[in-house]
Biopython code that builds the backbone (N, CA, C, O; Angstrom):
import numpy as np
from Bio.PDB.StructureBuilder import StructureBuilder

atoms = [
    (1, "MET", "N", (152.100, 26.799, 113.027)),
    (1, "MET", "CA", (151.531, 27.790, 112.097)),
    (1, "MET", "C", (152.737, 28.939, 111.616)),
    (1, "MET", "O", (153.350, 29.635, 112.426)),
    (2, "GLU", "N", (152.922, 28.976, 110.247)),
    (2, "GLU", "CA", (153.917, 30.231, 110.056)),
    (2, "GLU", "C", (153.113, 31.335, 109.648)),
    (2, "GLU", "O", (152.117, 31.274, 108.928)),
    (3, "LEU", "N", (153.627, 32.364, 110.171)),
    (3, "LEU", "CA", (152.774, 33.791, 109.806)),
    (3, "LEU", "C", (153.389, 34.445, 108.546)),
    (3, "LEU", "O", (154.508, 34.246, 108.074)),
    (4, "SER", "N", (152.566, 35.138, 108.174)),
    (4, "SER", "CA", (152.755, 35.943, 106.887)),
    (4, "SER", "C", (153.992, 36.974, 106.929)),
    (4, "SER", "O", (154.232, 37.540, 107.996)),
    (5, "ASN", "N", (154.782, 37.231, 105.793)),
    (5, "ASN", "CA", (155.699, 38.526, 106.073)),
    (5, "ASN", "C", (154.929, 39.595, 105.636)),
    (5, "ASN", "O", (155.012, 40.709, 106.152)),
    (6, "THR", "N", (154.145, 39.310, 104.666)),
    (6, "THR", "CA", (153.344, 40.428, 104.188)),
    (6, "THR", "C", (151.769, 40.436, 104.299)),
    (6, "THR", "O", (151.095, 39.438, 104.044)),
    (7, "HIS", "N", (151.247, 41.628, 104.696)),
    (7, "HIS", "CA", (149.681, 41.410, 104.883)),
    (7, "HIS", "C", (149.126, 42.485, 103.929)),
    (7, "HIS", "O", (149.718, 43.549, 103.753)),
    (8, "LEU", "N", (148.052, 42.192, 103.365)),
    (8, "LEU", "CA", (147.200, 43.267, 102.130)),
    (8, "LEU", "C", (145.917, 43.514, 103.039)),
    (8, "LEU", "O", (145.245, 42.612, 103.538)),
    (9, "LEU", "N", (145.755, 44.463, 103.135)),
    (9, "LEU", "CA", (144.093, 45.019, 103.588)),
    (9, "LEU", "C", (143.542, 45.590, 102.615)),
    (9, "LEU", "O", (144.030, 46.515, 101.967)),
    (10, "VAL", "N", (142.296, 44.984, 102.416)),
    (10, "VAL", "CA", (141.499, 45.320, 101.225)),
    (10, "VAL", "C", (140.121, 45.915, 101.793)),
    (10, "VAL", "O", (139.249, 45.222, 102.317)),
    (11, "CYS", "N", (140.063, 47.173, 101.627)),
    (11, "CYS", "CA", (138.691, 47.856, 102.035)),
    (11, "CYS", "C", (137.428, 47.174, 101.367)),
    (11, "CYS", "O", (137.193, 47.225, 100.160)),
    (12, "ALA", "N", (136.584, 46.479, 102.384)),
    (12, "ALA", "CA", (135.638, 45.978, 101.872)),
    (12, "ALA", "C", (134.140, 46.788, 102.246)),
    (12, "ALA", "O", (133.017, 46.381, 101.945)),
    (13, "SER", "N", (134.467, 47.994, 102.957)),
    (13, "SER", "CA", (133.373, 49.012, 103.107)),
    (13, "SER", "C", (132.410, 48.566, 104.472)),
    (13, "SER", "O", (131.395, 49.171, 104.815)),
    (14, "PHE", "N", (132.910, 47.516, 105.068)),
    (14, "PHE", "CA", (132.076, 47.179, 106.123)),
    (14, "PHE", "C", (131.891, 48.098, 107.202)),
    (14, "PHE", "O", (132.893, 48.604, 107.707)),
    (15, "ARG", "N", (130.485, 48.452, 107.725)),
    (15, "ARG", "CA", (130.442, 49.453, 108.754)),
    (15, "ARG", "C", (130.134, 48.564, 110.073)),
    (15, "ARG", "O", (130.201, 47.335, 110.061)),
    (16, "LEU", "N", (129.835, 49.228, 111.059)),
    (16, "LEU", "CA", (129.645, 48.455, 112.486)),
    (16, "LEU", "C", (128.387, 47.539, 112.297)),
    (16, "LEU", "O", (128.311, 46.470, 112.903)),
    (17, "ALA", "N", (127.490, 47.932, 111.524)),
    (17, "ALA", "CA", (126.332, 47.044, 111.529)),
    (17, "ALA", "C", (126.578, 45.534, 110.468)),
    (17, "ALA", "O", (125.719, 44.701, 110.177)),
    (18, "GLY", "N", (127.827, 45.557, 110.114)),
    (18, "GLY", "CA", (128.198, 44.551, 109.161)),
    (18, "GLY", "C", (127.872, 44.846, 107.766)),
    (18, "GLY", "O", (128.349, 44.109, 106.903)),
    (19, "THR", "N", (127.255, 45.655, 107.488)),
    (19, "THR", "CA", (126.575, 45.798, 105.872)),
    (19, "THR", "C", (127.656, 46.683, 104.959)),
    (19, "THR", "O", (127.883, 47.825, 105.357)),
    (20, "PRO", "N", (128.227, 46.290, 103.946)),
    (20, "PRO", "CA", (129.052, 47.184, 103.185)),
    (20, "PRO", "C", (128.327, 48.193, 102.507)),
    (20, "PRO", "O", (127.326, 47.984, 101.822)),
    (21, "GLN", "N", (128.913, 49.411, 102.735)),
    (21, "GLN", "CA", (128.154, 50.592, 102.547)),
    (21, "GLN", "C", (128.944, 51.604, 101.644)),
    (21, "GLN", "O", (128.358, 52.407, 100.918)),
    (22, "GLY", "N", (130.156, 51.526, 101.722)),
    (22, "GLY", "CA", (130.999, 52.746, 101.048)),
    (22, "GLY", "C", (131.306, 52.482, 99.779)),
    (22, "GLY", "O", (130.797, 51.572, 99.124)),
    (23, "VAL", "N", (132.125, 53.244, 99.392)),
    (23, "VAL", "CA", (132.470, 53.276, 97.885)),
    (23, "VAL", "C", (133.423, 52.066, 97.427)),
    (23, "VAL", "O", (133.418, 51.672, 96.261)),
    (24, "CYS", "N", (134.161, 51.557, 98.321)),
    (24, "CYS", "CA", (135.497, 50.768, 97.837)),
    (24, "CYS", "C", (134.585, 49.376, 97.399)),
    (24, "CYS", "O", (134.916, 48.683, 96.437)),
    (25, "HIS", "N", (133.400, 49.079, 98.244)),
    (25, "HIS", "CA", (132.693, 48.063, 97.903)),
    (25, "HIS", "C", (131.775, 47.974, 96.711)),
    (25, "HIS", "O", (131.619, 46.947, 96.051)),
    (26, "LYS", "N", (131.088, 49.301, 96.452)),
    (26, "LYS", "CA", (130.564, 49.584, 95.163)),
    (26, "LYS", "C", (131.350, 49.948, 93.998)),
    (26, "LYS", "O", (130.810, 50.407, 92.991)),
    (27, "LYS", "N", (132.673, 49.753, 94.096)),
    (27, "LYS", "CA", (133.493, 49.919, 93.029)),
    (27, "LYS", "C", (134.318, 48.466, 93.014)),
    (27, "LYS", "O", (135.399, 48.273, 92.457)),
    (28, "GLY", "N", (133.729, 47.736, 93.580)),
    (28, "GLY", "CA", (134.101, 46.058, 93.224)),
    (28, "GLY", "C", (135.305, 45.410, 94.047)),
    (28, "GLY", "O", (135.762, 44.316, 93.714)),
    (29, "SER", "N", (135.772, 46.088, 95.078)),
    (29, "SER", "CA", (136.515, 45.495, 95.978)),
    (29, "SER", "C", (136.515, 43.929, 96.280)),
    (29, "SER", "O", (137.495, 43.185, 96.332)),
    (30, "GLY", "N", (135.236, 43.631, 96.458)),
    (30, "GLY", "CA", (135.224, 42.278, 96.559)),
    (30, "GLY", "C", (135.586, 41.171, 95.523)),
    (30, "GLY", "O", (136.113, 40.095, 95.806)),
    (31, "SER", "N", (135.211, 41.614, 94.226)),
    (31, "SER", "CA", (136.090, 40.843, 93.089)),
    (31, "SER", "C", (137.622, 40.927, 93.050)),
    (31, "SER", "O", (138.295, 40.014, 92.570)),
    (32, "LEU", "N", (138.103, 41.928, 93.514)),
    (32, "LEU", "CA", (139.420, 42.131, 93.736)),
    (32, "LEU", "C", (140.252, 41.370, 94.722)),
    (32, "LEU", "O", (141.460, 41.168, 94.597)),
    (33, "LEU", "N", (139.356, 40.891, 95.904)),
    (33, "LEU", "CA", (139.637, 40.163, 96.924)),
    (33, "LEU", "C", (140.033, 38.926, 96.310)),
    (33, "LEU", "O", (141.224, 38.621, 96.248)),
    (34, "ALA", "N", (139.126, 38.192, 95.852)),
    (34, "ALA", "CA", (139.118, 36.783, 94.880)),
    (34, "ALA", "C", (140.136, 36.980, 94.106)),
    (34, "ALA", "O", (140.869, 35.991, 94.088)),
    (35, "TYR", "N", (140.502, 37.852, 93.445)),
    (35, "TYR", "CA", (141.643, 37.877, 92.495)),
    (35, "TYR", "C", (142.870, 37.724, 92.998)),
    (35, "TYR", "O", (143.689, 36.845, 92.728)),
    (36, "LEU", "N", (142.993, 38.970, 94.033)),
    (36, "LEU", "CA", (144.286, 38.726, 94.952)),
    (36, "LEU", "C", (144.748, 37.463, 95.319)),
    (36, "LEU", "O", (145.945, 37.190, 95.415)),
    (37, "GLU", "N", (143.797, 36.652, 95.535)),
    (37, "GLU", "CA", (143.958, 35.452, 96.413)),
    (37, "GLU", "C", (144.224, 34.368, 95.125)),
    (37, "GLU", "O", (145.011, 33.450, 95.355)),
    (38, "SER", "N", (143.697, 34.431, 93.999)),
    (38, "SER", "CA", (143.973, 33.626, 93.129)),
    (38, "SER", "C", (145.265, 33.948, 92.293)),
    (38, "SER", "O", (145.819, 33.100, 91.593)),
    (39, "GLU", "N", (145.651, 35.107, 92.413)),
    (39, "GLU", "CA", (146.729, 35.622, 91.484)),
    (39, "GLU", "C", (148.029, 35.261, 92.573)),
    (39, "GLU", "O", (149.087, 34.951, 92.024)),
    (40, "ILE", "N", (148.011, 35.279, 93.768)),
    (40, "ILE", "CA", (149.125, 35.092, 94.891)),
    (40, "ILE", "C", (149.219, 33.714, 94.475)),
    (40, "ILE", "O", (150.278, 33.319, 93.987)),
    (41, "SER", "N", (148.001, 32.749, 94.642)),
    (41, "SER", "CA", (148.376, 31.628, 94.405)),
    (41, "SER", "C", (149.007, 30.987, 93.112)),
    (41, "SER", "O", (149.755, 30.011, 93.158)),
    (42, "ASP", "N", (148.578, 31.727, 91.779)),
    (42, "ASP", "CA", (149.045, 31.088, 90.638)),
    (42, "ASP", "C", (150.527, 31.777, 90.599)),
    (42, "ASP", "O", (151.302, 31.456, 89.698)),
    (43, "ARG", "N", (150.869, 32.638, 91.494)),
    (43, "ARG", "CA", (152.226, 33.257, 91.087)),
    (43, "ARG", "C", (153.233, 32.414, 91.844)),
    (43, "ARG", "O", (154.425, 32.353, 91.542)),
    (44, "GLY", "N", (152.635, 31.734, 92.902)),
    (44, "GLY", "CA", (153.481, 30.893, 93.671)),
    (44, "GLY", "C", (154.145, 31.718, 94.983)),
    (44, "GLY", "O", (155.056, 31.266, 95.675)),
    (45, "ILE", "N", (153.556, 32.901, 95.157)),
    (45, "ILE", "CA", (154.011, 33.786, 96.146)),
    (45, "ILE", "C", (153.631, 33.143, 97.599)),
    (45, "ILE", "O", (152.487, 32.758, 97.840)),
    (46, "GLU", "N", (154.551, 33.075, 98.411)),
    (46, "GLU", "CA", (154.225, 32.801, 99.711)),
    (46, "GLU", "C", (154.573, 33.486, 100.661)),
    (46, "GLU", "O", (155.715, 33.942, 100.601)),
    (47, "GLY", "N", (153.746, 33.799, 101.848)),
    (47, "GLY", "CA", (153.930, 34.487, 102.662)),
    (47, "GLY", "C", (153.314, 35.793, 102.836)),
    (47, "GLY", "O", (153.779, 36.711, 103.511)),
    (48, "ILE", "N", (152.156, 35.803, 102.127)),
    (48, "ILE", "CA", (151.324, 36.856, 101.993)),
    (48, "ILE", "C", (149.824, 36.501, 102.174)),
    (48, "ILE", "O", (149.244, 35.627, 101.530)),
    (49, "SER", "N", (149.261, 37.294, 103.139)),
    (49, "SER", "CA", (147.880, 37.041, 103.602)),
    (49, "SER", "C", (147.151, 38.001, 103.001)),
    (49, "SER", "O", (147.761, 39.031, 102.715)),
    (50, "VAL", "N", (145.786, 37.922, 102.684)),
    (50, "VAL", "CA", (144.905, 38.916, 102.094)),
    (50, "VAL", "C", (143.679, 38.894, 103.171)),
    (50, "VAL", "O", (143.236, 37.811, 103.553)),
    (51, "THR", "N", (143.130, 40.169, 103.660)),
    (51, "THR", "CA", (142.140, 40.491, 104.755)),
    (51, "THR", "C", (141.211, 41.431, 103.807)),
    (51, "THR", "O", (141.627, 42.142, 102.892)),
    (52, "ALA", "N", (139.972, 41.292, 104.193)),
    (52, "ALA", "CA", (139.056, 42.102, 103.900)),
    (52, "ALA", "C", (138.921, 43.055, 105.313)),
    (52, "ALA", "O", (139.151, 42.538, 106.407)),
    (53, "THR", "N", (138.547, 44.431, 105.201)),
    (53, "THR", "CA", (138.619, 44.931, 106.178)),
    (53, "THR", "C", (137.260, 46.059, 106.325)),
    (53, "THR", "O", (136.640, 46.318, 105.294)),
    (54, "GLY", "N", (136.892, 46.621, 107.467)),
    (54, "GLY", "CA", (135.808, 47.836, 107.415)),
    (54, "GLY", "C", (136.615, 48.801, 106.464)),
    (54, "GLY", "O", (137.682, 48.673, 105.864)),
    (55, "CYS", "N", (135.604, 49.911, 106.569)),
    (55, "CYS", "CA", (136.049, 51.385, 105.873)),
    (55, "CYS", "C", (137.273, 51.862, 106.381)),
    (55, "CYS", "O", (137.432, 52.221, 107.547)),
    (56, "LEU", "N", (138.224, 51.865, 105.418)),
    (56, "LEU", "CA", (139.460, 52.551, 105.785)),
    (56, "LEU", "C", (139.666, 54.100, 105.534)),
    (56, "LEU", "O", (140.777, 54.609, 105.387)),
    (57, "LYS", "N", (138.450, 54.800, 105.501)),
    (57, "LYS", "CA", (138.203, 56.070, 105.317)),
    (57, "LYS", "C", (138.827, 56.876, 104.458)),
    (57, "LYS", "O", (139.002, 58.056, 104.764)),
    (58, "GLU", "N", (139.240, 56.396, 103.306)),
    (58, "GLU", "CA", (139.383, 56.986, 101.992)),
    (58, "GLU", "C", (138.788, 56.697, 100.724)),
    (58, "GLU", "O", (139.253, 56.552, 99.594)),
    (59, "CYS", "N", (137.351, 56.638, 101.329)),
    (59, "CYS", "CA", (136.274, 56.421, 100.196)),
    (59, "CYS", "C", (136.537, 57.153, 99.130)),
    (59, "CYS", "O", (136.767, 56.396, 98.187)),
    (60, "GLU", "N", (136.624, 58.421, 98.782)),
    (60, "GLU", "CA", (136.935, 59.111, 97.580)),
    (60, "GLU", "C", (137.958, 58.535, 96.762)),
    (60, "GLU", "O", (137.990, 58.704, 95.543)),
    (61, "ARG", "N", (138.841, 57.822, 97.436)),
    (61, "ARG", "CA", (140.287, 57.323, 96.485)),
    (61, "ARG", "C", (140.091, 55.856, 96.490)),
    (61, "ARG", "O", (141.106, 55.176, 96.342)),
    (62, "GLY", "N", (138.962, 55.259, 96.635)),
    (62, "GLY", "CA", (138.855, 53.766, 96.573)),
    (62, "GLY", "C", (138.549, 53.103, 95.253)),
    (62, "GLY", "O", (138.273, 53.765, 94.252)),
    (63, "PRO", "N", (138.598, 51.875, 95.265)),
    (63, "PRO", "CA", (139.224, 51.075, 96.072)),
    (63, "PRO", "C", (140.234, 51.143, 96.762)),
    (63, "PRO", "O", (141.153, 51.664, 96.129)),
    (64, "VAL", "N", (140.581, 50.775, 98.072)),
    (64, "VAL", "CA", (141.937, 51.022, 98.670)),
    (64, "VAL", "C", (142.298, 49.733, 99.098)),
    (64, "VAL", "O", (141.515, 48.881, 99.517)),
    (65, "LEU", "N", (143.866, 49.594, 98.941)),
    (65, "LEU", "CA", (144.694, 48.305, 99.637)),
    (65, "LEU", "C", (145.740, 48.912, 100.494)),
    (65, "LEU", "O", (146.095, 50.069, 100.267)),
    (66, "VAL", "N", (146.221, 48.279, 101.386)),
    (66, "VAL", "CA", (147.212, 48.641, 102.539)),
    (66, "VAL", "C", (148.250, 47.410, 102.394)),
    (66, "VAL", "O", (147.865, 46.253, 102.560)),
    (67, "VAL", "N", (149.280, 47.656, 102.147)),
    (67, "VAL", "CA", (150.394, 46.794, 102.234)),
    (67, "VAL", "C", (151.282, 46.891, 103.686)),
    (67, "VAL", "O", (151.840, 47.962, 103.929)),
    (68, "HIS", "N", (151.385, 45.959, 104.478)),
    (68, "HIS", "CA", (152.278, 45.843, 105.714)),
    (68, "HIS", "C", (153.060, 44.645, 105.579)),
    (68, "HIS", "O", (152.638, 43.591, 105.104)),
    (69, "PRO", "N", (154.076, 44.826, 105.964)),
    (69, "PRO", "CA", (154.973, 45.765, 106.580)),
    (69, "PRO", "C", (155.353, 47.353, 105.519)),
    (69, "PRO", "O", (155.504, 47.154, 104.313)),
    (70, "GLY", "N", (155.427, 48.198, 105.822)),
    (70, "GLY", "CA", (155.862, 49.378, 105.065)),
    (70, "GLY", "C", (154.715, 50.358, 105.181)),
    (70, "GLY", "O", (154.859, 51.544, 104.882)),
    (71, "ASN", "N", (153.591, 49.859, 105.612)),
    (71, "ASN", "CA", (152.184, 51.044, 105.653)),
    (71, "ASN", "C", (152.091, 51.672, 104.163)),
    (71, "ASN", "O", (152.018, 52.887, 103.977)),
    (72, "THR", "N", (152.099, 50.802, 103.217)),
    (72, "THR", "CA", (151.941, 51.570, 101.930)),
    (72, "THR", "C", (150.538, 51.284, 101.230)),
    (72, "THR", "O", (150.164, 50.232, 100.712)),
    (73, "TRP", "N", (149.811, 52.582, 101.360)),
    (73, "TRP", "CA", (148.354, 52.943, 100.786)),
    (73, "TRP", "C", (148.278, 52.939, 99.340)),
    (73, "TRP", "O", (148.963, 53.739, 98.703)),
    (74, "TYR", "N", (147.469, 52.070, 98.731)),
    (74, "TYR", "CA", (147.187, 52.317, 97.341)),
    (74, "TYR", "C", (145.764, 52.711, 97.257)),
    (74, "TYR", "O", (144.931, 52.343, 98.085)),
    (75, "GLY", "N", (145.484, 53.515, 96.175)),
    (75, "GLY", "CA", (144.074, 53.911, 95.825)),
    (75, "GLY", "C", (143.710, 53.798, 94.573)),
    (75, "GLY", "O", (144.636, 53.690, 93.770)),
    (76, "GLY", "N", (142.262, 53.788, 94.018)),
    (76, "GLY", "CA", (142.037, 53.761, 92.688)),
    (76, "GLY", "C", (142.505, 52.419, 92.262)),
    (76, "GLY", "O", (142.987, 52.328, 91.133)),
    (77, "VAL", "N", (142.419, 51.260, 93.092)),
    (77, "VAL", "CA", (142.690, 49.969, 92.699)),
    (77, "VAL", "C", (141.329, 49.178, 91.871)),
    (77, "VAL", "O", (140.467, 48.563, 92.499)),
    (78, "ALA", "N", (141.326, 49.280, 90.817)),
    (78, "ALA", "CA", (139.926, 49.053, 90.191)),
    (78, "ALA", "C", (139.729, 47.899, 89.245)),
    (78, "ALA", "O", (138.632, 47.502, 88.851)),
    (79, "SER", "N", (141.091, 47.323, 88.868)),
    (79, "SER", "CA", (140.818, 46.383, 88.135)),
    (79, "SER", "C", (142.010, 45.458, 88.379)),
    (79, "SER", "O", (142.918, 45.723, 89.167)),
    (80, "GLU", "N", (141.922, 44.207, 87.542)),
    (80, "GLU", "CA", (142.743, 43.051, 87.782)),
    (80, "GLU", "C", (144.163, 43.569, 87.337)),
    (80, "GLU", "O", (145.204, 43.210, 87.887)),
    (81, "GLY", "N", (144.096, 44.412, 86.329)),
    (81, "GLY", "CA", (145.871, 44.908, 86.021)),
    (81, "GLY", "C", (146.289, 45.735, 87.255)),
    (81, "GLY", "O", (147.424, 45.626, 87.720)),
    (82, "ASP", "N", (145.348, 46.577, 87.789)),
    (82, "ASP", "CA", (145.940, 47.503, 88.757)),
    (82, "ASP", "C", (146.637, 46.494, 89.774)),
    (82, "ASP", "O", (147.804, 46.660, 90.130)),
    (83, "VAL", "N", (145.869, 45.465, 90.208)),
    (83, "VAL", "CA", (146.244, 44.449, 91.173)),
    (83, "VAL", "C", (147.735, 43.894, 90.774)),
    (83, "VAL", "O", (148.739, 43.865, 91.485)),
    (84, "ASP", "N", (147.541, 43.390, 89.190)),
    (84, "ASP", "CA", (149.058, 42.835, 88.897)),
    (84, "ASP", "C", (150.019, 43.898, 88.951)),
    (84, "ASP", "O", (151.143, 43.409, 89.057)),
    (85, "GLN", "N", (150.039, 45.068, 88.923)),
    (85, "GLN", "CA", (151.036, 45.823, 88.943)),
    (85, "GLN", "C", (151.468, 46.047, 90.317)),
    (85, "GLN", "O", (152.677, 46.105, 90.540)),
    (86, "ILE", "N", (150.477, 46.205, 91.435)),
    (86, "ILE", "CA", (151.011, 46.203, 92.702)),
    (86, "ILE", "C", (151.660, 44.783, 92.925)),
    (86, "ILE", "O", (152.820, 44.649, 93.315)),
    (87, "LEU", "N", (150.774, 43.690, 92.632)),
    (87, "LEU", "CA", (151.720, 42.608, 93.138)),
    (87, "LEU", "C", (153.190, 42.348, 92.392)),
    (87, "LEU", "O", (154.044, 41.659, 92.950)),
    (88, "ASP", "N", (153.388, 42.889, 91.230)),
    (88, "ASP", "CA", (154.762, 42.978, 90.480)),
    (88, "ASP", "C", (155.572, 43.712, 91.399)),
    (88, "ASP", "O", (156.616, 43.189, 91.788)),
    (89, "ALA", "N", (155.157, 45.158, 91.915)),
    (89, "ALA", "CA", (155.982, 45.725, 92.849)),
    (89, "ALA", "C", (156.236, 44.908, 94.088)),
    (89, "ALA", "O", (157.446, 44.743, 94.245)),
    (90, "ILE", "N", (155.543, 44.374, 94.967)),
    (90, "ILE", "CA", (155.698, 43.462, 95.765)),
    (90, "ILE", "C", (156.523, 42.387, 95.784)),
    (90, "ILE", "O", (157.162, 41.907, 96.721)),
    (91, "GLU", "N", (156.432, 42.032, 94.546)),
    (91, "GLU", "CA", (157.550, 40.885, 94.401)),
    (91, "GLU", "C", (159.031, 41.449, 94.093)),
    (91, "GLU", "O", (160.099, 40.856, 94.246)),
    (92, "ALA", "N", (158.841, 42.538, 93.696)),
    (92, "ALA", "CA", (160.325, 43.361, 93.109)),
    (92, "ALA", "C", (160.638, 44.135, 94.521)),
    (92, "ALA", "O", (161.688, 44.778, 94.557)),
    (93, "GLY", "N", (160.014, 44.124, 95.394)),
    (93, "GLY", "CA", (160.576, 45.032, 96.571)),
    (93, "GLY", "C", (160.230, 46.428, 96.369)),
    (93, "GLY", "O", (160.432, 47.170, 97.330)),
    (94, "THR", "N", (159.730, 46.951, 95.266)),
    (94, "THR", "CA", (159.189, 48.496, 95.434)),
    (94, "THR", "C", (158.032, 48.699, 95.472)),
    (94, "THR", "O", (157.255, 47.791, 95.768)),
    (95, "ILE", "N", (157.666, 49.782, 95.220)),
    (95, "ILE", "CA", (156.155, 50.503, 95.341)),
    (95, "ILE", "C", (155.701, 50.784, 94.071)),
    (95, "ILE", "O", (156.457, 51.268, 93.229)),
    (96, "ALA", "N", (154.178, 50.452, 93.776)),
    (96, "ALA", "CA", (153.551, 50.899, 92.600)),
    (96, "ALA", "C", (153.205, 52.269, 92.685)),
    (96, "ALA", "O", (152.055, 52.492, 93.064)),
    (97, "GLU", "N", (154.111, 53.485, 92.354)),
    (97, "GLU", "CA", (153.908, 54.718, 92.390)),
    (97, "GLU", "C", (152.521, 55.197, 91.697)),
    (97, "GLU", "O", (151.832, 56.099, 92.174)),
    (98, "LYS", "N", (152.229, 54.554, 90.629)),
    (98, "LYS", "CA", (151.063, 55.014, 90.046)),
    (98, "LYS", "C", (149.660, 55.038, 91.070)),
    (98, "LYS", "O", (148.922, 56.023, 91.063)),
    (99, "TYR", "N", (149.403, 53.928, 91.883)),
    (99, "TYR", "CA", (148.641, 53.858, 92.870)),
    (99, "TYR", "C", (148.718, 54.373, 94.303)),
    (99, "TYR", "O", (147.805, 54.332, 95.127)),
    (100, "ARG", "N", (149.831, 54.818, 94.461)),
    (100, "ARG", "CA", (150.336, 55.179, 96.090)),
    (100, "ARG", "C", (149.445, 56.188, 96.403)),
    (100, "ARG", "O", (149.353, 57.022, 95.502)),
    (101, "LEU", "N", (148.669, 56.423, 97.500)),
    (101, "LEU", "CA", (148.310, 57.216, 98.249)),
    (101, "LEU", "C", (149.078, 58.119, 99.192)),
    (101, "LEU", "O", (149.347, 57.718, 100.324)),
    (102, "VAL", "N", (149.396, 59.163, 98.831)),
    (102, "VAL", "CA", (150.306, 59.804, 99.878)),
    (102, "VAL", "C", (149.991, 61.007, 100.931)),
    (102, "VAL", "O", (150.864, 61.393, 101.708)),
]
sb = StructureBuilder()
sb.init_structure("model")
sb.init_model(0)
sb.init_chain("A")
sb.init_seg("    ")
for serial, (resi, resn, name, xyz) in enumerate(atoms, 1):
    if name == "N":
        sb.init_residue(resn, " ", resi, " ")
    sb.init_atom(name, np.array(xyz, "f"), 0.0, 1.0, " ", f" {name:<3s}", serial, name[0])
structure = sb.get_structure()
């Protein structure tokens, strides 16, 4: 099994009880997960894994996506266009500053 070079963590707002309750889930992070998976496949990008996470504690700035390595946090990732810009940056080896949480 080959390990991924890049890991995208997408807040799905899961709590200990397992139920999504936070802002990211309510703002559509679930559909962004599906779009990320399909767009990565459509672009032929290899070495990227996508994982839904529990609450990342940045509710007021959600939906939140974290890219590792690099520990780059993105917020306000609310549309497919936002995801496209972040994937463009990952492919270029840069950061999508518009969405970067500092």
